C-alpha beads as a LAMMPS data file, in Angstrom:
LAMMPS data file: protein, C-alpha beads

211 atoms
210 bonds

1 atom types
1 bond types

-500.0 500.0 xlo xhi
-500.0 500.0 ylo yhi
-500.0 500.0 zlo zhi

Masses

1 110.0

Atoms # bond

1 1 1 -305.508 202.050 -430.156
2 1 1 -309.084 200.834 -430.037
3 1 1 -310.470 198.062 -432.169
4 1 1 -310.196 194.298 -432.343
5 1 1 -307.494 192.174 -433.893
6 1 1 -308.299 189.954 -436.854
7 1 1 -306.605 186.669 -437.774
8 1 1 -307.149 184.417 -440.775
9 1 1 -305.422 181.061 -441.149
10 1 1 -305.738 178.881 -444.240
11 1 1 -308.952 180.571 -445.379
12 1 1 -310.329 179.428 -448.736
13 1 1 -313.728 180.184 -450.288
14 1 1 -315.622 178.676 -453.169
15 1 1 -318.395 179.766 -455.497
16 1 1 -319.767 176.431 -456.618
17 1 1 -316.814 174.428 -457.883
18 1 1 -314.594 177.463 -458.337
19 1 1 -312.174 178.418 -455.576
20 1 1 -312.100 182.226 -455.477
21 1 1 -310.066 182.674 -452.272
22 1 1 -307.072 180.378 -451.834
23 1 1 -305.406 179.570 -448.517
24 1 1 -305.225 183.095 -447.064
25 1 1 -303.180 183.791 -443.940
26 1 1 -303.535 187.290 -442.536
27 1 1 -303.017 189.001 -439.186
28 1 1 -304.367 192.516 -438.604
29 1 1 -303.567 194.209 -435.316
30 1 1 -306.224 196.070 -433.351
31 1 1 -306.641 199.572 -434.752
32 1 1 -304.767 198.972 -438.003
33 1 1 -306.152 200.353 -441.257
34 1 1 -305.691 197.913 -444.144
35 1 1 -306.444 198.603 -447.815
36 1 1 -307.300 195.568 -449.916
37 1 1 -306.644 196.196 -453.615
38 1 1 -306.742 194.109 -456.782
39 1 1 -308.742 193.588 -459.938
40 1 1 -312.458 192.867 -459.984
41 1 1 -313.159 189.190 -459.427
42 1 1 -309.951 188.543 -457.506
43 1 1 -311.809 187.493 -454.333
44 1 1 -311.693 190.663 -452.235
45 1 1 -315.409 190.956 -451.513
46 1 1 -315.743 187.231 -450.886
47 1 1 -312.966 187.420 -448.299
48 1 1 -314.704 190.217 -446.383
49 1 1 -318.014 188.375 -446.522
50 1 1 -316.289 185.272 -445.124
51 1 1 -315.016 187.308 -442.156
52 1 1 -318.591 188.429 -441.495
53 1 1 -319.895 184.890 -441.814
54 1 1 -321.974 185.787 -444.872
55 1 1 -320.080 183.428 -447.190
56 1 1 -320.792 179.919 -445.965
57 1 1 -318.662 178.009 -448.508
58 1 1 -315.470 178.830 -446.614
59 1 1 -312.907 176.758 -444.778
60 1 1 -310.040 177.669 -442.497
61 1 1 -309.992 179.694 -439.303
62 1 1 -311.248 183.257 -438.877
63 1 1 -310.773 184.813 -435.447
64 1 1 -311.951 188.299 -434.477
65 1 1 -310.971 189.691 -431.106
66 1 1 -309.760 186.249 -430.024
67 1 1 -313.118 184.609 -430.767
68 1 1 -314.000 182.191 -433.557
69 1 1 -317.288 182.059 -435.398
70 1 1 -318.328 178.429 -435.248
71 1 1 -321.327 178.653 -432.947
72 1 1 -324.504 180.662 -433.475
73 1 1 -323.669 182.773 -430.413
74 1 1 -320.212 183.571 -431.786
75 1 1 -321.712 184.506 -435.151
76 1 1 -324.179 186.879 -433.505
77 1 1 -321.354 188.465 -431.524
78 1 1 -319.298 188.906 -434.695
79 1 1 -322.173 190.659 -436.446
80 1 1 -322.323 193.102 -433.544
81 1 1 -318.603 193.884 -433.414
82 1 1 -318.017 194.017 -437.184
83 1 1 -319.663 196.896 -439.029
84 1 1 -320.266 196.225 -442.721
85 1 1 -320.360 198.757 -445.569
86 1 1 -321.453 196.869 -448.704
87 1 1 -320.604 198.042 -452.202
88 1 1 -323.975 197.357 -453.806
89 1 1 -326.530 197.086 -451.002
90 1 1 -329.723 195.293 -451.976
91 1 1 -332.836 197.305 -451.167
92 1 1 -334.903 194.145 -450.763
93 1 1 -338.517 193.492 -451.603
94 1 1 -339.729 195.831 -448.871
95 1 1 -337.004 198.495 -448.659
96 1 1 -336.149 200.051 -445.329
97 1 1 -336.411 203.761 -444.847
98 1 1 -332.996 205.403 -444.593
99 1 1 -333.756 206.294 -440.972
100 1 1 -334.474 202.652 -440.188
101 1 1 -331.089 201.705 -441.621
102 1 1 -329.410 204.248 -439.343
103 1 1 -331.403 203.033 -436.342
104 1 1 -330.112 199.500 -436.919
105 1 1 -326.591 200.707 -436.094
106 1 1 -327.262 200.623 -432.367
107 1 1 -326.572 204.337 -431.903
108 1 1 -329.114 206.147 -434.034
109 1 1 -328.188 209.605 -432.781
110 1 1 -324.538 209.273 -433.810
111 1 1 -325.496 207.740 -437.151
112 1 1 -327.963 210.543 -437.883
113 1 1 -325.404 213.174 -436.869
114 1 1 -322.947 211.703 -439.376
115 1 1 -325.656 211.561 -442.057
116 1 1 -326.225 215.274 -441.502
117 1 1 -322.490 215.951 -441.774
118 1 1 -322.366 213.977 -445.035
119 1 1 -325.305 215.875 -446.509
120 1 1 -327.953 213.146 -446.405
121 1 1 -329.574 213.886 -443.061
122 1 1 -332.712 215.225 -444.723
123 1 1 -333.278 211.891 -446.504
124 1 1 -334.040 209.735 -443.458
125 1 1 -337.710 209.352 -444.432
126 1 1 -336.859 208.133 -447.934
127 1 1 -336.915 204.413 -448.888
128 1 1 -333.422 203.126 -449.615
129 1 1 -334.337 202.154 -453.171
130 1 1 -335.065 205.801 -454.003
131 1 1 -331.562 206.997 -453.091
132 1 1 -328.761 207.494 -455.584
133 1 1 -325.620 205.384 -455.329
134 1 1 -323.725 208.190 -453.628
135 1 1 -326.529 208.893 -451.172
136 1 1 -326.761 205.211 -450.313
137 1 1 -323.015 204.979 -449.693
138 1 1 -323.194 207.973 -447.375
139 1 1 -326.055 206.352 -445.473
140 1 1 -324.140 203.108 -445.003
141 1 1 -321.044 205.024 -443.904
142 1 1 -323.203 206.880 -441.382
143 1 1 -324.602 203.576 -440.139
144 1 1 -321.035 202.270 -439.666
145 1 1 -320.230 205.311 -437.528
146 1 1 -323.256 204.479 -435.405
147 1 1 -322.100 200.853 -435.139
148 1 1 -318.681 201.993 -433.890
149 1 1 -320.340 204.302 -431.374
150 1 1 -322.404 201.307 -430.196
151 1 1 -319.291 199.173 -429.675
152 1 1 -318.176 197.700 -433.005
153 1 1 -314.398 197.238 -433.084
154 1 1 -313.950 196.341 -436.755
155 1 1 -315.218 198.047 -439.905
156 1 1 -315.233 196.039 -443.132
157 1 1 -315.922 198.243 -446.151
158 1 1 -316.333 197.257 -449.795
159 1 1 -315.578 200.137 -452.191
160 1 1 -317.161 202.716 -449.846
161 1 1 -316.220 205.698 -452.049
162 1 1 -316.875 204.250 -455.523
163 1 1 -320.105 206.204 -456.185
164 1 1 -318.852 209.514 -454.766
165 1 1 -317.340 212.533 -456.484
166 1 1 -313.847 213.698 -455.548
167 1 1 -314.988 215.889 -452.656
168 1 1 -317.210 213.096 -451.362
169 1 1 -314.353 210.607 -451.587
170 1 1 -312.103 212.898 -449.572
171 1 1 -314.740 213.407 -446.877
172 1 1 -315.597 209.696 -446.669
173 1 1 -311.909 208.789 -446.515
174 1 1 -311.411 211.213 -443.640
175 1 1 -314.346 209.681 -441.755
176 1 1 -313.148 206.111 -442.308
177 1 1 -309.554 206.872 -441.322
178 1 1 -310.735 208.644 -438.173
179 1 1 -312.961 205.881 -436.820
180 1 1 -310.264 204.714 -434.418
181 1 1 -311.029 201.008 -434.860
182 1 1 -309.704 198.228 -437.065
183 1 1 -310.483 198.944 -440.718
184 1 1 -310.234 196.590 -443.689
185 1 1 -311.363 198.324 -446.849
186 1 1 -311.623 197.057 -450.406
187 1 1 -310.820 200.053 -452.582
188 1 1 -309.460 201.384 -455.856
189 1 1 -309.373 204.882 -454.348
190 1 1 -305.695 205.873 -454.165
191 1 1 -306.316 208.672 -451.689
192 1 1 -308.082 206.265 -449.332
193 1 1 -305.283 203.734 -449.795
194 1 1 -302.751 206.356 -448.705
195 1 1 -304.691 206.850 -445.463
196 1 1 -304.166 203.185 -444.559
197 1 1 -301.289 201.644 -442.604
198 1 1 -300.951 198.619 -444.886
199 1 1 -301.793 197.846 -448.500
200 1 1 -302.525 194.279 -449.595
201 1 1 -303.216 193.069 -453.113
202 1 1 -305.362 190.130 -454.141
203 1 1 -304.829 188.353 -457.441
204 1 1 -306.507 185.094 -458.454
205 1 1 -307.624 184.523 -454.873
206 1 1 -304.200 184.959 -453.301
207 1 1 -302.963 187.766 -451.097
208 1 1 -299.650 189.607 -450.934
209 1 1 -298.409 192.618 -448.988
210 1 1 -297.632 195.651 -451.142
211 1 1 -296.826 198.317 -448.559

Bonds

1 1 1 2
2 1 2 3
3 1 3 4
4 1 4 5
5 1 5 6
6 1 6 7
7 1 7 8
8 1 8 9
9 1 9 10
10 1 10 11
11 1 11 12
12 1 12 13
13 1 13 14
14 1 14 15
15 1 15 16
16 1 16 17
17 1 17 18
18 1 18 19
19 1 19 20
20 1 20 21
21 1 21 22
22 1 22 23
23 1 23 24
24 1 24 25
25 1 25 26
26 1 26 27
27 1 27 28
28 1 28 29
29 1 29 30
30 1 30 31
31 1 31 32
32 1 32 33
33 1 33 34
34 1 34 35
35 1 35 36
36 1 36 37
37 1 37 38
38 1 38 39
39 1 39 40
40 1 40 41
41 1 41 42
42 1 42 43
43 1 43 44
44 1 44 45
45 1 45 46
46 1 46 47
47 1 47 48
48 1 48 49
49 1 49 50
50 1 50 51
51 1 51 52
52 1 52 53
53 1 53 54
54 1 54 55
55 1 55 56
56 1 56 57
57 1 57 58
58 1 58 59
59 1 59 60
60 1 60 61
61 1 61 62
62 1 62 63
63 1 63 64
64 1 64 65
65 1 65 66
66 1 66 67
67 1 67 68
68 1 68 69
69 1 69 70
70 1 70 71
71 1 71 72
72 1 72 73
73 1 73 74
74 1 74 75
75 1 75 76
76 1 76 77
77 1 77 78
78 1 78 79
79 1 79 80
80 1 80 81
81 1 81 82
82 1 82 83
83 1 83 84
84 1 84 85
85 1 85 86
86 1 86 87
87 1 87 88
88 1 88 89
89 1 89 90
90 1 90 91
91 1 91 92
92 1 92 93
93 1 93 94
94 1 94 95
95 1 95 96
96 1 96 97
97 1 97 98
98 1 98 99
99 1 99 100
100 1 100 101
101 1 101 102
102 1 102 103
103 1 103 104
104 1 104 105
105 1 105 106
106 1 106 107
107 1 107 108
108 1 108 109
109 1 109 110
110 1 110 111
111 1 111 112
112 1 112 113
113 1 113 114
114 1 114 115
115 1 115 116
116 1 116 117
117 1 117 118
118 1 118 119
119 1 119 120
120 1 120 121
121 1 121 122
122 1 122 123
123 1 123 124
124 1 124 125
125 1 125 126
126 1 126 127
127 1 127 128
128 1 128 129
129 1 129 130
130 1 130 131
131 1 131 132
132 1 132 133
133 1 133 134
134 1 134 135
135 1 135 136
136 1 136 137
137 1 137 138
138 1 138 139
139 1 139 140
140 1 140 141
141 1 141 142
142 1 142 143
143 1 143 144
144 1 144 145
145 1 145 146
146 1 146 147
147 1 147 148
148 1 148 149
149 1 149 150
150 1 150 151
151 1 151 152
152 1 152 153
153 1 153 154
154 1 154 155
155 1 155 156
156 1 156 157
157 1 157 158
158 1 158 159
159 1 159 160
160 1 160 161
161 1 161 162
162 1 162 163
163 1 163 164
164 1 164 165
165 1 165 166
166 1 166 167
167 1 167 168
168 1 168 169
169 1 169 170
170 1 170 171
171 1 171 172
172 1 172 173
173 1 173 174
174 1 174 175
175 1 175 176
176 1 176 177
177 1 177 178
178 1 178 179
179 1 179 180
180 1 180 181
181 1 181 182
182 1 182 183
183 1 183 184
184 1 184 185
185 1 185 186
186 1 186 187
187 1 187 188
188 1 188 189
189 1 189 190
190 1 190 191
191 1 191 192
192 1 192 193
193 1 193 194
194 1 194 195
195 1 195 196
196 1 196 197
197 1 197 198
198 1 198 199
199 1 199 200
200 1 200 201
201 1 201 202
202 1 202 203
203 1 203 204
204 1 204 205
205 1 205 206
206 1 206 207
207 1 207 208
208 1 208 209
209 1 209 210
210 1 210 211
C-alpha cells in the first residue's frame, strides 16, 4: 500500500488559554483510511491543522513518514507530502482562479482531469470566491488528486463532502477512498465513514477508537 505513516505522541493544542486538543497519541499506518468523527468544537480540525503545521500553539511530537516538522526544511517537505482539503477555504483578498488552485497541486493535468470528472472542469477561469460551496469542495478535491499524482503520500480532509448533495457525496467518497494513500478525514458523512478502515471519535479534545 502506498502512502506515508503518521504518528502523534502527546499532542496538545491551545486556542489562547483554552486547550482544545489534549494529549493525543495516534499511529496511522501507511495507506490506512481513518475517519475522525465527533461534535463540532471537539478539536478535530485543530488536530489536522497541527499535523500540517498550520496550528502553531501545539506541543508534542508529530512525525510523518519518519520525519518530524521542527525545522523549516521539514515543514516545507511536510506541506509537499500532505495534501489538504479545507472545510471552509478562504478566498483571500485577491482570490485565485480555480485553474490556479489546480495548478498549485503539482500535477495540473491530473487535477484538471478530476475537475472534469466531478463536473467543474468548465469553471477553471472563475475566481474561487464566485464558486458555490459544492463547486469549491470539488475543486479542492481535484487539487488533492493532483497533489497525490505529484507525490503526496497523505491526504488530510476536513468535511470534504459537507456541501455536496447525496450523489456528489457518493462520488467524492469514491474518489477519496480510491486515492491509494494515507487518508485522515474529518466527517459526519456515514457513507464516507464506512469506506474507512478505522473510525476515531473526538470529544472534548480527547480521542478514542470506535471501530
